[in-house]
C-alpha positions in Angstrom: -102.5 -46.1 55.3 -101.1 -49.6 54.7 -98.5 -49.7 57.5 -98.2 -49.9 61.2 -95.5 -48.7 63.6 -93.2 -50.7 65.8 -93.5 -48.8 69.1 -90.9 -51.0 70.7 -88.3 -49.9 68.2 -85.8 -47.8 70.2 -83.4 -47.0 67.5 -85.8 -44.7 65.6 -88.3 -42.1 66.8 -91.9 -42.7 65.7 -91.9 -39.7 63.4 -88.9 -41.3 61.6 -90.8 -44.5 61.1 -93.7 -42.6 59.6 -91.4 -40.6 57.4 -89.6 -43.7 56.1 -92.8 -45.8 55.4 -94.4 -42.9 53.5 -91.3 -42.3 51.5 -91.1 -46.0 50.7 -94.7 -46.0 49.4 -94.0 -42.9 47.2 -90.9 -44.4 45.7 -92.5 -47.8 44.9 -95.7 -46.4 43.5 -98.1 -47.3 46.2 -98.7 -43.5 46.6 -99.2 -41.9 43.2 -98.2 -38.4 42.1 -100.6 -35.7 43.3 -102.4 -38.1 45.5 -103.7 -36.5 48.7 -102.3 -37.7 52.0 -104.5 -38.1 55.1 -104.7 -35.1 57.3 -102.3 -34.9 60.2 -105.1 -35.6 62.7 -106.5 -38.5 60.6 -103.1 -40.2 60.4 -102.4 -39.6 64.0 -105.6 -41.3 65.1 -105.0 -44.2 62.7 -101.5 -44.8 64.0 -102.3 -43.9 67.6 -99.6 -41.3 67.9 -99.7 -37.6 68.6 -100.4 -35.0 65.9 -97.0 -33.5 66.6 -95.4 -36.8 65.6 -97.2 -36.8 62.2 -96.4 -33.1 61.8 -92.7 -33.8 62.2 -92.8 -36.6 59.6 -94.8 -34.5 57.1 -92.4 -31.5 57.6 -89.4 -33.6 56.8 -90.9 -35.0 53.7 -91.9 -31.5 52.6 -88.3 -30.2 53.2 -86.9 -33.0 51.1 -89.4 -32.5 48.2 -91.4 -35.7 48.5 -94.7 -33.8 49.2 -96.2 -30.4 48.6 -99.0 -28.5 50.2 -102.1 -26.7 49.0 -103.4 -23.9 51.2 -106.3 -25.1 53.3 -106.4 -28.4 51.5 -103.5 -30.4 52.9 -100.5 -32.4 51.7 -100.1 -34.1 48.3 -97.5 -36.4 46.8 -95.0 -34.8 44.5 -94.5 -36.0 40.9 -91.1 -37.7 41.6 -88.9 -38.6 38.7 -88.3 -42.4 38.8 -84.7 -43.7 39.0 -83.1 -45.2 36.0 -82.0 -48.6 37.2 -78.9 -50.0 35.4 -78.3 -53.1 37.4 -78.3 -54.0 41.0 -76.4 -52.0 43.6 -73.0 -53.6 44.0 -70.6 -53.6 47.0 -67.3 -51.7 46.7 -64.9 -53.8 44.5 -62.3 -55.7 46.4 -59.4 -53.8 44.8 -60.8 -50.5 46.3 -61.3 -51.8 49.8 -58.9 -50.6 52.5 -57.6 -52.7 55.4 -55.9 -51.4 58.5 -52.5 -53.0 59.1 -51.9 -54.2 62.6 -48.6 -52.6 63.6 -48.2 -54.5 66.9 -44.7 -55.9 67.2 -43.3 -53.8 64.3 -40.1 -51.9 64.5 -39.6 -48.9 62.2 -36.4 -47.7 60.4 -38.5 -45.5 58.2 -37.2 -42.2 56.9 -40.7 -40.7 56.8 -41.5 -40.4 60.5 -40.5 -38.2 63.4 -40.2 -38.9 67.1 -43.2 -37.2 68.9 -42.5 -38.9 72.3 -40.6 -35.7 73.4 -42.9 -33.2 71.9 -43.7 -30.5 74.5 -47.5 -31.0 74.4 -48.1 -28.7 77.4 -46.2 -25.8 75.9 -48.0 -26.3 72.6 -51.4 -26.3 74.4 -50.5 -23.0 76.2 -49.6 -21.5 72.8 -52.9 -22.7 71.5 -54.8 -21.1 74.3 -53.0 -17.8 73.6 -54.0 -18.2 69.9 -57.7 -18.7 70.8 -57.7 -15.8 73.4 -55.9 -13.3 71.1 -57.3 -14.1 67.7 -61.0 -14.7 68.0 -61.8 -12.4 65.2 -59.2 -13.9 62.8 -60.3 -17.4 63.6 -63.9 -16.5 62.8 -62.9 -15.2 59.3 -61.3 -16.5 56.2 -57.7 -15.3 56.4 -55.2 -14.4 53.7 -54.7 -17.1 51.1 -50.9 -17.0 51.7 -51.4 -17.4 55.5 -51.6 -14.9 58.3 -49.1 -12.1 57.9 -47.8 -12.3 61.5 -47.1 -16.0 61.0 -45.3 -15.3 57.8 -43.3 -12.6 59.5 -42.2 -15.0 62.2 -41.2 -17.7 59.7 -39.2 -15.1 57.6 -37.2 -14.1 60.7 -36.7 -17.7 61.7 -35.4 -18.9 58.4 -33.2 -15.8 58.0 -31.4 -16.7 61.2 -31.3 -20.4 60.8 -30.9 -20.9 57.0 -29.8 -17.5 55.8 -32.9 -17.1 53.6 -33.3 -13.6 52.3 -37.0 -12.7 51.9 -39.9 -10.5 53.1 -43.0 -11.9 54.8 -45.0 -11.1 51.6 -42.9 -13.7 49.7 -43.9 -16.6 51.9 -46.8 -18.9 51.0 -48.0 -21.3 53.7 -49.8 -24.5 52.8 -50.8 -27.9 54.0 -47.7 -29.8 52.8 -44.9 -29.2 50.3 -46.6 -31.4 47.7 -49.7 -29.1 47.6 -47.5 -26.0 47.4 -45.5 -27.5 44.5 -48.7 -28.4 42.7 -49.9 -24.9 42.9 -46.5 -23.5 41.9 -46.3 -25.7 38.8 -49.9 -24.9 37.9 -48.5 -21.5 36.9 -46.2 -23.0 34.3 -46.7 -23.8 30.7 -47.3 -27.4 30.0 -44.3 -27.6 27.6 -42.0 -26.6 30.4 -39.1 -29.0 31.0 -38.7 -30.1 34.6 -35.7 -31.9 36.0 -35.3 -33.8 39.3 -32.5 -35.7 41.1 -32.3 -39.5 40.4 -32.4 -41.2 42.9 -34.7 -38.7 44.4 -38.1 -38.0 45.9 -40.6 -40.1 44.0 -43.7 -38.2 45.1 -42.5 -35.0 43.3 -41.5 -37.1 40.3 -45.0 -38.7 40.1 -46.8 -35.5 40.8 -45.0 -33.6 38.0 -45.5 -36.5 35.5 -49.2 -36.7 36.3 -49.5 -32.9 35.7 -48.3 -33.5 32.1 -44.8 -32.0 32.3 -41.7 -33.3 30.4 -39.8 -34.6 33.5 -36.2 -35.5 33.2 -34.6 -37.6 36.0 -30.9 -36.6 36.1 -28.2 -38.6 37.9 -26.2 -37.3 40.8 -22.5 -37.6 41.5 -20.6 -37.1 44.8 -21.3 -33.4 44.8 -25.0 -33.5 44.0 -26.9 -33.3 40.7 -24.6 -33.8 37.7 -23.9 -30.4 36.0 -23.1 -31.9 32.6 -26.5 -33.5 32.6 -28.1 -30.2 33.6 -26.3 -28.3 30.8 -27.4 -30.8 28.2 -31.1 -30.2 28.8 -33.3 -27.2 28.1 -34.6 -27.1 31.7 -37.0 -24.6 33.0 -37.4 -25.9 36.6 -34.7 -27.8 38.5 -35.6 -29.6 41.8 -32.7 -30.1 44.2 -32.0 -31.0 47.8 -28.6 -29.4 48.3 -28.3 -29.4 52.1 -29.1 -33.1 52.5 -29.7 -34.8 49.2 -32.6 -37.1 49.3 -32.1 -40.0 49.7 -28.3 -40.3 49.6 -27.7 -37.6 52.3 -24.9 -35.9 50.3 -24.3 -32.2 51.1 -23.7 -30.1 48.0 -20.3 -28.2 48.2 -20.1 -24.5 47.5 -18.5 -24.9 44.0 -21.5 -27.0 42.8 -23.9 -24.5 44.3 -22.3 -21.6 42.5 -22.4 -23.6 39.2 -26.1 -24.2 39.7 -26.8 -20.5 40.4 -24.7 -19.5 37.3 -26.7 -21.9 35.2 -30.0 -20.4 36.4 -29.0 -16.9 35.0 -28.0 -18.2 31.5 -31.6 -18.4 30.2 -35.0 -16.9 30.7 -37.6 -18.7 32.8 -35.0 -20.9 34.6 -35.8 -21.6 38.3 -34.3 -23.8 40.9 -36.6 -25.3 43.5 -34.7 -25.9 46.7 -36.4 -28.5 48.9 -35.0 -27.9 52.4 -37.0 -30.8 53.9 -34.9 -31.7 57.1 -32.1 -29.2 57.2 -32.9 -28.3 60.8 -31.0 -31.3 62.0 -27.2 -31.0 61.6 -24.7 -32.8 63.9 -21.1 -32.1 64.9 -20.9 -28.8 62.8 -23.1 -25.8 62.2 -26.0 -25.9 59.8 -25.2 -25.5 56.1 -26.6 -22.2 54.7 -29.4 -22.6 52.1 -28.8 -22.3 48.4 -31.2 -19.4 48.4 -29.0 -17.4 50.7 -26.4 -17.2 47.9 -28.9 -16.2 45.2 -28.3 -12.7 43.8 -30.7 -13.0 40.8 -34.0 -14.1 42.4 -33.9 -17.5 40.7 -34.4 -19.8 43.8 -37.8 -21.0 45.0 -37.2 -22.2 48.6 -39.5 -24.7 50.3 -39.5 -25.8 54.0 -41.7 -27.8 56.3 -42.5 -28.2 60.0 -43.4 -31.9 59.5 -40.0 -33.1 60.7 -39.6 -30.8 63.6 -43.1 -30.6 65.2 -45.9 -33.0 64.3 -46.2 -34.4 60.8 -50.0 -34.5 61.1 -50.2 -30.7 61.5 -49.4 -30.4 57.7 -47.6 -27.0 57.8 -45.2 -26.2 55.0 -44.1 -23.0 53.3 -42.3 -21.7 50.2 -40.5 -18.5 49.4 -41.2 -17.0 46.0 -39.1 -14.5 44.0 -41.0 -11.3 43.3 -41.8 -12.0 39.7 -43.2 -15.5 40.6 -45.0 -14.0 43.6 -46.8 -11.6 41.3 -48.0 -14.5 39.1 -49.0 -16.5 42.1 -51.1 -13.8 43.6 -52.9 -13.1 40.3 -53.6 -16.8 39.7 -54.5 -18.0 43.2 -56.0 -15.0 45.0 -59.3 -16.9 45.0 -57.9 -19.9 47.0 -58.5 -20.4 50.7 -55.6 -21.0 53.0 -55.2 -24.8 53.2 -53.5 -25.0 56.6 -55.5 -24.9 59.8 -55.7 -21.3 61.1 -55.6 -22.2 64.8 -52.5 -24.3 64.2 -50.8 -21.4 62.4 -51.5 -19.0 65.2 -50.4 -21.6 67.7 -47.2 -22.1 65.7 -46.6 -18.3 65.9 -46.6 -18.3 69.7 -44.6 -21.6 69.8 -41.8 -19.9 67.8 -42.1 -16.4 69.5 -41.9 -17.8 73.0 -38.7 -19.7 72.2 -40.4 -23.1 72.7 -39.7 -24.1 69.2 -36.0 -23.4 69.4 -35.7 -25.2 72.7 -37.6 -28.2 71.3 -35.3 -28.2 68.2 -32.2 -28.1 70.3 -33.5 -31.0 72.5 -34.4 -33.1 69.5 -31.1 -32.5 67.7 -29.2 -34.0 70.7 -31.8 -36.8 70.9 -31.5 -37.7 67.2 -27.8 -37.5 67.3 -27.7 -40.0 70.1 -30.0 -42.4 68.3 -28.1 -42.0 65.0 -24.8 -42.9 66.6 -26.3 -45.9 68.4 -27.9 -47.3 65.2 -24.8 -46.8 63.1 -22.6 -48.4 65.8 -24.9 -51.4 66.2 -25.0 -51.9 62.4 -21.2 -51.7 62.1 -20.7 -54.1 65.0 -23.1 -56.7 63.6 -22.4 -56.5 59.9 -18.7 -55.6 59.9 -17.1 -55.5 56.4 -20.5 -56.4 54.9 -21.8 -52.8 55.3 -20.7 -49.4 54.1 -22.4 -46.4 55.6 -22.6 -42.9 54.1 -21.9 -41.2 57.4 -23.0 -37.7 56.7 -23.9 -35.9 60.0 -27.2 -34.4 58.9 -30.9 -35.1 58.6 -33.0 -38.0 60.0 -31.8 -40.9 57.8 -28.6 -42.3 56.2 -27.7 -44.5 53.3 -26.2 -48.0 54.0 -24.9 -50.4 51.4 -25.1 -54.1 52.4 -23.5 -57.1 50.9 -26.2 -59.8 50.5 -27.2 -62.6 48.1 -30.8 -61.4 48.2 -32.5 -59.1 45.7 -34.4 -55.9 46.6 -37.7 -57.7 46.2 -36.6 -60.6 48.5 -35.3 -58.1 51.2 -38.5 -56.1 51.1 -40.7 -59.1 51.4 -38.6 -60.7 54.2 -38.7 -57.5 56.1 -42.5 -57.5 56.1 -42.5 -61.0 57.5 -40.1 -60.0 60.3 -42.2 -56.9 61.1 -39.4 -54.5 60.2 -40.3 -51.3 58.4 -37.4 -50.4 56.0 -37.2 -48.7 52.6 -34.7 -49.8 49.9 -33.1 -47.6 47.3 -35.5 -49.2 44.8 -38.2 -46.9 46.0 -36.2 -43.8 45.0 -34.9 -45.0 41.6 -36.8 -42.9 39.2 -35.7 -43.4 35.5 -32.5 -45.3 36.3 -33.5 -48.7 37.7 -30.1 -50.1 38.6 -29.1 -53.0 40.8 -25.5 -54.0 41.7 -25.2 -57.8 42.0 -24.6 -58.8 45.6 -25.5 -55.4 47.0 -28.6 -53.8 48.4 -28.8 -50.1 49.4 -31.2 -49.2 52.3 -32.3 -45.7 53.4 -32.4 -46.1 57.2 -34.3 -43.6 59.3 -33.8 -43.4 63.1 -36.4 -40.8 64.1 -39.2 -43.1 65.1 -37.4 -45.9 66.9 -36.6 -45.8 70.6 -33.0 -46.3 71.6 -33.8 -49.5 73.6 -35.4 -51.0 70.4 -32.3 -50.5 68.2 -30.5 -53.8 69.1 -33.6 -55.8 68.2 -34.2 -53.8 65.0 -30.6 -54.5 63.9 -31.0 -58.2 64.7 -34.0 -58.4 62.5 -32.2 -56.5 59.8 -29.4 -59.0 59.9 -31.8 -61.9 59.6 -33.5 -60.1 56.6 -30.3 -59.5 54.8 -28.1 -62.4 55.7 -30.5 -65.1 56.9 
């Protein structure tokens, strides 16, 4: 054989070197199809290695299909189909390369994050240990595609108490994020269905629905939520709303508008309202606002919720509540699917809720967020004075602030990056209606992921961005 081994090479075993050299000879034609290879003993003597080393190399080549054996005759080279070469192998194009952003020195007023500094890790780990100890069989199997029944049962009780949601555990579908659940839900619908969303609103849903091929209408909102005259003018099949804390303006839909929406849903076949209750757990100064679903008498509301804001966003646990007729379709269409959320996390969540740890954490975080919210609003009002108007709606993890400035949205966004301040302007949430009021910039300011002691510096940077 026309090769030698580098016995000083420590990164690869000797059998790997033999395997690679033989494979190279086969692929470049030095060893022809059906050519007999040296016996294991012959090659071992030639290379001055053990027979076992050569055996390991031959067995790997045999397993991958490079060689074959004839009984009592030895090993032979397979007839390997040559590659069709259509140019040299290129590196990944620059536009597809990813680069990690250095976040050192950044301050975040993002609406997309939550504060995990106070998360009760030890209590969560205890619940995880219970899950492992008590559910070994369930964790070794593929569970129900809607999620474990006992977890759905606990979620059903929880949202009945906290949000007034009326449902049975069978109606709940758990999944790895609301986006995934919505994609599955809309996969049941006819492609000529008309879908409406709030504008400004959640751009990820808007983009998802457009990419799925639906006729998506972006309808404006007024001071009570989505504008009913716009809803009545469209032949809508699915209407997406955020009534308990409109995203991104924060408006809370009053009872009269809620009843108008529910009445609209009954005035035609195949009309559904998707209620996205994304951060309704956090309500300050007054009790929580009941869900729209709690008022529904006609099974027309599809309710969605998530644990991303209250526990750890990276766990990816969301759920939706389906009316019976939609549940029947869902089960027929998706019975083959595997549950997308991690089973261990779901059983851990079960014990986290059942032991009362979740309720305690939620109460603790509500007080914590209320304090940060007041501090951030107070600092902004003190520094900007009459040049800011804040939508002070005591709910959720963000608020809308309107600033007087000579800068455009683009200039504000670019300057914020230079000053290492993470903010999101209303431009991100404008869907079909791309408006801009001269001399005014609207910002959606989150307070979850900034520490209270960092707020003064963040507001200083915000002032330099907007007025500097």
